[in-house]
C-alpha positions in Angstrom: 17.5 -80.5 14.0 14.1 -79.9 15.6 13.7 -82.9 17.8 12.0 -83.1 21.2 14.6 -82.6 24.0 14.2 -86.3 25.0 15.4 -87.4 21.5 18.6 -85.3 21.5 20.5 -87.6 23.8 19.6 -90.8 21.9 20.2 -89.3 18.4 23.5 -87.6 19.3 24.8 -90.8 20.9 23.7 -92.9 17.9 25.3 -90.6 15.4 28.5 -90.3 17.5 28.8 -94.1 17.7 28.4 -94.4 13.9 31.1 -91.8 13.4 33.6 -93.6 15.5 34.1 -96.1 12.6 35.4 -98.9 14.8 37.9 -96.6 16.7 38.0 -98.0 20.2 40.8 -96.2 21.9 39.7 -92.6 22.4 41.6 -89.6 23.8 39.2 -86.7 24.5 40.4 -83.1 24.5 38.4 -82.0 27.6 38.3 -78.3 28.5 35.3 -78.6 30.8 33.3 -76.2 28.6 29.8 -77.0 27.2 30.9 -78.7 24.0 33.6 -81.0 25.4 31.4 -81.8 28.4 28.6 -83.0 26.0 31.2 -85.0 24.0 32.6 -86.6 27.2 29.1 -87.4 28.5 27.9 -88.9 25.2 31.0 -91.2 24.9 30.5 -92.2 28.5 26.9 -93.2 27.7 28.0 -95.2 24.7 30.6 -97.0 26.8 28.1 -97.6 29.6 25.5 -99.0 27.2 28.1 -101.4 25.8 28.8 -102.6 29.3 25.1 -103.1 30.2 24.5 -105.0 27.0 27.1 -107.5 28.2 27.8 -108.5 24.6 30.9 -106.4 23.9 34.2 -108.0 24.4 37.1 -106.2 26.1 38.8 -105.9 22.7 36.0 -103.9 21.1 34.6 -101.9 24.0 35.4 -98.1 24.1 38.4 -97.2 26.2 38.3 -93.6 27.1 41.0 -91.1 28.3 40.6 -87.4 28.8 43.2 -84.7 29.0 42.9 -81.1 30.1 45.4 -78.7 28.6 46.3 -76.0 31.1 47.4 -72.9 29.2 47.7 -70.9 32.4 46.0 -67.9 30.8 43.4 -67.5 33.5 43.6 -67.3 37.3 40.9 -70.0 37.3 42.7 -72.7 35.3 43.7 -74.8 38.3 40.0 -74.8 39.5 38.9 -75.8 36.0 41.4 -78.7 36.0 39.9 -79.9 39.3 36.4 -79.6 37.8 37.5 -81.7 34.8 39.0 -84.3 37.0 35.8 -84.5 39.0 33.7 -85.0 35.9 35.9 -87.8 34.7 36.1 -89.4 38.0 32.3 -89.5 38.2 32.2 -91.4 34.9 35.3 -93.6 35.7 37.2 -92.1 32.8 41.0 -91.9 33.0 42.0 -88.2 33.3 45.3 -86.3 32.8 46.3 -82.6 33.1 49.1 -81.3 30.9 50.5 -77.8 31.5 51.8 -75.9 28.5 53.9 -72.7 28.0 52.6 -70.2 25.5 55.3 -69.0 23.1 54.3 -65.9 21.3 56.4 -64.9 18.3 54.7 -63.4 15.3 51.5 -65.3 16.1 48.5 -63.9 18.0 47.9 -65.2 21.5 45.0 -67.3 20.1 47.2 -68.9 17.5 50.0 -69.5 20.0 47.7 -71.1 22.5 46.2 -73.3 19.7 49.7 -74.3 18.6 50.7 -75.2 22.2 47.5 -77.1 22.7 47.8 -79.3 19.7 51.5 -80.0 20.4 50.6 -81.1 23.9 47.8 -83.3 22.6 50.4 -84.8 20.1 52.7 -85.6 23.0 49.8 -87.2 25.0 48.2 -89.4 22.4 49.4 -93.0 22.2 49.9 -95.0 19.0 46.6 -96.9 19.3 44.4 -93.9 20.1 42.4 -91.4 18.1 41.9 -87.8 19.3 38.4 -86.4 19.6 37.7 -82.6 19.9 34.3 -81.0 20.5 34.2 -78.3 17.8 30.7 -77.6 16.6 28.9 -76.0 13.7 29.3 -72.5 15.0 33.0 -73.0 15.5 33.2 -74.1 11.9 31.5 -70.9 10.7 33.9 -68.8 12.8 36.9 -70.7 11.4 35.9 -70.1 7.8 35.3 -66.4 8.4 38.8 -66.2 10.1 40.2 -67.9 7.0 38.6 -65.4 4.8 40.2 -62.6 6.9 43.6 -64.2 6.3 43.1 -64.5 2.6 43.2 -68.3 2.7 42.7 -70.6 -0.3 40.3 -73.6 -0.6 42.2 -75.6 2.0 41.8 -72.9 4.5 38.2 -72.2 3.6 37.5 -75.9 4.1 37.9 -75.0 7.7 38.0 -78.0 10.1 37.8 -81.6 8.8 35.6 -84.2 10.5 38.4 -86.8 10.2 42.0 -85.8 9.5 45.5 -87.0 10.0 47.1 -86.1 13.4 50.8 -87.0 14.1 50.5 -90.5 12.8 47.0 -91.0 14.2 43.6 -89.5 13.5 41.8 -86.4 14.7 38.0 -86.6 14.8 35.5 -83.7 15.2 32.2 -85.6 15.5 30.1 -82.6 16.7 30.6 -80.4 13.6 27.0 -81.0 12.5 25.6 -79.7 15.8 25.0 -76.0 16.7 25.9 -74.6 20.1 22.2 -74.3 20.8 21.6 -78.0 20.1 24.4 -79.0 22.3 23.0 -76.9 25.1 19.7 -78.7 24.8 21.5 -82.0 25.2 23.4 -80.6 28.2 20.3 -79.3 30.0 18.4 -82.6 29.4 21.4 -84.5 30.9 21.7 -81.9 33.8 25.4 -81.4 32.9 27.7 -78.9 34.7 30.2 -77.0 32.6 32.7 -74.2 32.8 32.1 -70.7 31.4 35.5 -69.4 30.4 35.7 -65.7 31.3 37.9 -65.1 28.3 35.1 -66.0 26.0 33.7 -62.4 26.4 37.0 -60.7 25.7 36.6 -58.9 22.3 40.4 -58.7 22.0 40.3 -62.2 20.5 39.2 -62.4 16.9 37.0 -65.5 17.4 35.1 -63.8 20.3 34.6 -60.7 18.2 33.0 -62.8 15.4 31.0 -64.8 17.9 29.6 -61.9 19.9 29.5 -58.9 17.5 29.4 -60.2 13.9 27.6 -63.5 13.7 24.5 -62.3 15.7 24.0 -59.6 13.1 24.4 -62.0 10.2 22.0 -64.4 11.8 19.4 -61.7 12.3 19.7 -60.7 8.6 20.0 -64.3 7.3 18.8 -66.9 9.9 20.4 -69.8 8.1 23.7 -68.0 7.6 25.8 -70.5 9.7 24.3 -73.4 7.8 25.2 -71.9 4.4 28.7 -71.0 5.5 29.2 -74.6 6.8 27.9 -75.8 3.4 30.5 -73.7 1.6 33.2 -75.1 3.9 32.1 -78.6 2.9 32.2 -77.8 -0.8 35.8 -76.5 -0.4 36.7 -79.6 1.5 35.3 -81.8 -1.3 37.5 -79.9 -3.8 40.5 -80.6 -1.6 39.5 -84.2 -1.2 39.4 -84.5 -5.0 42.9 -83.0 -5.3 44.0 -85.5 -2.6 42.8 -88.3 -4.8 44.3 -86.9 -8.0 47.7 -86.3 -6.4 47.8 -89.4 -4.2 49.8 -91.5 -6.7 52.3 -88.8 -7.4 52.7 -88.1 -3.7 53.2 -91.8 -2.9 56.1 -91.9 -5.4 57.8 -88.8 -3.9 57.5 -89.5 -0.2 60.3 -91.7 1.1 60.0 -94.4 3.8 61.6 -91.9 6.3 58.9 -89.3 5.5 61.2 -87.0 3.4 60.0 -85.7 0.1 62.1 -86.4 -3.1 61.7 -83.1 -4.9 63.6 -83.4 -8.3 60.4 -84.3 -10.2 58.7 -81.2 -8.8 61.1 -79.0 -10.8 59.2 -79.8 -14.1 55.8 -79.2 -12.6 53.7 -76.1 -12.9 53.8 -73.9 -9.8 50.3 -74.6 -8.6 50.7 -78.4 -8.8 54.1 -78.2 -7.0 52.6 -76.1 -4.2 49.7 -78.5 -3.8 52.1 -81.4 -3.4 54.2 -79.5 -0.9 51.1 -78.7 1.1 50.0 -82.3 1.2 53.4 -83.5 2.2 53.4 -81.1 5.2 49.7 -81.9 6.0 50.6 -85.6 6.2 52.9 -84.7 9.2 50.1 -82.8 10.9 51.8 -79.5 10.3 50.0 -76.1 10.4 49.8 -75.0 6.8 52.5 -72.5 5.9 51.7 -69.2 4.3 52.0 -68.7 0.5 55.2 -66.7 1.1 56.6 -69.5 3.3 55.8 -72.1 0.7 57.6 -70.1 -1.9 60.6 -69.9 0.4 60.6 -73.6 1.0 61.0 -74.1 -2.7 63.3 -71.2 -3.7 65.6 -71.1 -0.7 65.7 -74.7 0.4 64.8 -77.1 -2.4 66.6 -75.0 -5.1 69.6 -74.1 -2.9 73.1 -75.2 -3.8 73.8 -78.9 -3.3 76.4 -78.2 -0.6 74.4 -75.4 1.2 73.0 -75.9 4.7 69.5 -74.7 3.6 66.6 -74.5 6.0 63.5 -72.5 6.8 61.5 -72.4 10.1 57.8 -72.8 9.5 56.6 -72.4 13.1 58.2 -72.1 16.5 59.2 -75.8 16.7 59.6 -77.1 13.1 61.9 -76.5 10.2 62.2 -77.7 6.6 65.7 -78.8 5.6 67.3 -80.2 2.4 69.7 -83.2 2.3 70.8 -84.3 -1.2 67.6 -84.6 -3.3 65.1 -84.7 -0.4 63.2 -82.2 1.8 62.9 -83.1 5.5 60.5 -81.8 8.1 62.3 -81.9 11.5 61.7 -80.5 15.0 64.1 -77.8 16.3 66.1 -79.3 19.1 68.3 -77.6 21.7 72.0 -77.9 20.9 74.1 -80.5 22.8 77.3 -79.6 24.6 80.1 -81.0 22.5 82.3 -81.4 25.6 79.8 -83.1 27.9 80.6 -86.7 28.8 77.9 -89.1 30.2 79.7 -91.8 32.1 78.0 -95.2 32.3 78.5 -96.9 35.6 79.3 -100.7 35.4 76.8 -101.3 38.2 73.9 -99.6 36.4 72.6 -101.1 33.1 70.4 -98.1 32.2 71.5 -94.7 31.0 69.2 -91.7 30.4 70.3 -89.6 27.4 70.0 -85.8 27.5 67.3 -83.6 25.8 64.8 -86.4 25.7 66.8 -88.5 23.3 65.7 -91.7 25.0 67.3 -94.3 27.2 70.0 -97.0 26.7 70.0 -100.4 28.3 72.9 -102.9 28.1 72.6 -106.6 28.5 74.8 -109.6 28.2 71.9 -111.5 26.6 70.6 -111.1 23.0 67.0 -111.4 24.0 65.1 -108.2 23.9 62.9 -108.4 27.0 62.7 -104.6 27.2 59.4 -103.2 26.0 59.7 -100.4 23.4 63.5 -100.9 23.2 65.4 -101.6 19.9 68.7 -103.3 19.5 71.2 -100.7 18.3 74.6 -102.4 18.8 76.3 -105.6 19.6 79.9 -104.8 20.8 82.6 -106.5 22.8 82.2 -106.0 26.6 84.8 -103.6 28.1 87.5 -104.8 30.4 87.9 -103.7 34.0 90.3 -100.9 33.0 88.1 -99.3 30.5 85.7 -96.5 31.5 82.4 -96.5 29.5 80.9 -93.2 28.4 78.4 -91.7 25.9 79.4 -88.6 24.0 78.0 -86.6 21.1 79.6 -84.6 18.3 82.9 -84.8 16.5 85.7 -87.3 16.8 89.2 -86.5 15.6 91.5 -88.7 13.6 90.8 -91.7 11.3 88.2 -94.2 12.2 88.2 -97.8 11.1 84.7 -99.2 11.0 83.3 -102.6 10.2 82.7 -103.0 6.4 85.5 -100.5 5.5 89.1 -101.5 4.7 90.5 -98.0 5.1 90.3 -95.4 7.8 88.1 -92.4 7.3 87.3 -89.3 9.2 83.9 -89.2 10.9 82.5 -86.5 8.6 83.3 -88.7 5.6 81.7 -91.8 7.2 78.5 -89.8 7.9 78.4 -88.8 4.2 79.0 -92.3 2.9 76.2 -93.6 5.2 73.9 -90.8 4.0 73.3 -89.5 7.5 71.7 -86.0 7.3 73.8 -83.2 9.0 71.2 -82.4 11.6 71.2 -86.0 12.8 74.9 -86.4 13.2 75.4 -84.4 16.4 72.6 -86.3 18.2 73.8 -89.9 17.5 75.1 -91.4 20.8 78.8 -92.3 20.5 79.9 -95.2 22.7 83.5 -94.8 24.1 85.7 -97.1 26.2 88.2 -94.7 27.7 89.1 -92.4 24.7 88.5 -95.1 22.1 85.3 -94.8 20.0 83.6 -98.2 20.0 80.3 -97.5 18.1 77.9 -94.9 16.9 74.8 -96.5 18.3 72.4 -97.6 15.6 74.8 -96.6 12.8 78.2 -98.3 12.9 80.7 -100.2 15.0 84.5 -99.7 14.9 87.1 -102.4 14.6 88.0 -101.8 18.2 84.4 -102.5 19.3 83.9 -105.7 17.2 82.3 -108.5 19.2 84.3 -111.6 18.2 83.1 -115.1 19.0 85.7 -115.6 21.7 84.9 -112.4 23.7 82.1 -111.4 26.1 79.4 -109.2 24.4 77.3 -106.3 25.3 73.8 -106.0 23.6 72.8 -102.4 23.7 69.1 -101.5 23.4 67.6 -98.0 22.9 64.2 -96.6 23.8 63.4 -93.8 21.4 61.3 -90.8 22.2 59.1 -89.2 19.5 61.9 -86.9 18.3 64.7 -89.4 18.1 62.5 -92.2 16.7 61.4 -90.1 13.7 64.5 -88.1 13.1 67.6 -89.7 14.6 67.0 -93.4 14.0 
């Protein structure tokens, strides 16, 4: 774009507003650098204009939050967080800082930082928000070249999408059509202050090597190189979108309400179609795409494993694919629970915090659910004064008699009959009165816990966190 500097602000804001597509709750990934500062400022101007026009209701006006992800990779990160807080405070934008720990396995430090960053953003975003990042045209060209280095297919060469799924929400990159130079013109016109990350000059990082050593030479030889590379990425993206359309009906038939993938029909498909479906199933969950080798392992070692095998494959540091019956499941890796630990529930306190972020329990003598974000998971008889209440996890010995069953069964058999996947069983809270199992919360109630009409009742509600809601409910 060759506009006069005075036009950049108006044009960028207008185009950004058009791209928001009626999204009103915005979470901004704000690093304090040039790109994200321009994005933050433009969104602030849009919101400020709405207020001044005095014709936008509180239901449609932009509501902005910004989050700074602190990787701790520089001695200046705390100062950068303070800078970001100041920029947001000046614009009356709600601001948060989230610290992350970089876990480096087989990944490069760049990839590990990116994984940690997006995981932190997924934990920060609320159900009604969309995430905006400030990636630009130059970032897009670098991403495609890095994909070429890795030997990626069309999905990888499509680089970054302008609008894509993100952990049940959407991820928007509205600045992809702008170059770094154009964003700098905007920033100087608006007299913005931004952070210059010292690591951006470190040639140890592949992206910096491309940015500082390779792309300048390519631009010198071919001035429009970045534009043509971005066009190639768009063409690859269009091919992927076409595949999305062609496979949408098949995918809808195979994906179950709980997000698992029914894979029996995939056996009769040709390899490339099966792989395309597996990739899209994983992409719907916001997962980093597995390598070709990992995808083959998912099929050969997990899907085609023996029916009674405990088959699984880890696809990054926090997620694994597992099989249960005729379905594939994508689940987080959770720390093991101590099988011998007992969580006593004091009669005087109606709330109990579960371990490992598995949520909270609240008990009430009333059936009305007045607890926001809590779900009713059991209605049981109230304990008598001689019964000690506790929550436990894991196995239970002996035969259990549960409502809906005439005969006693061992717990393992009950789990199988109720089609509870093995990885969920050890994390289901078991309610005990003394040494008597009363209920597996959200799953079944024993005869001993039955709430008859003539007895006092406990209504037990549970607040799920992101893990337990998606995988243990």
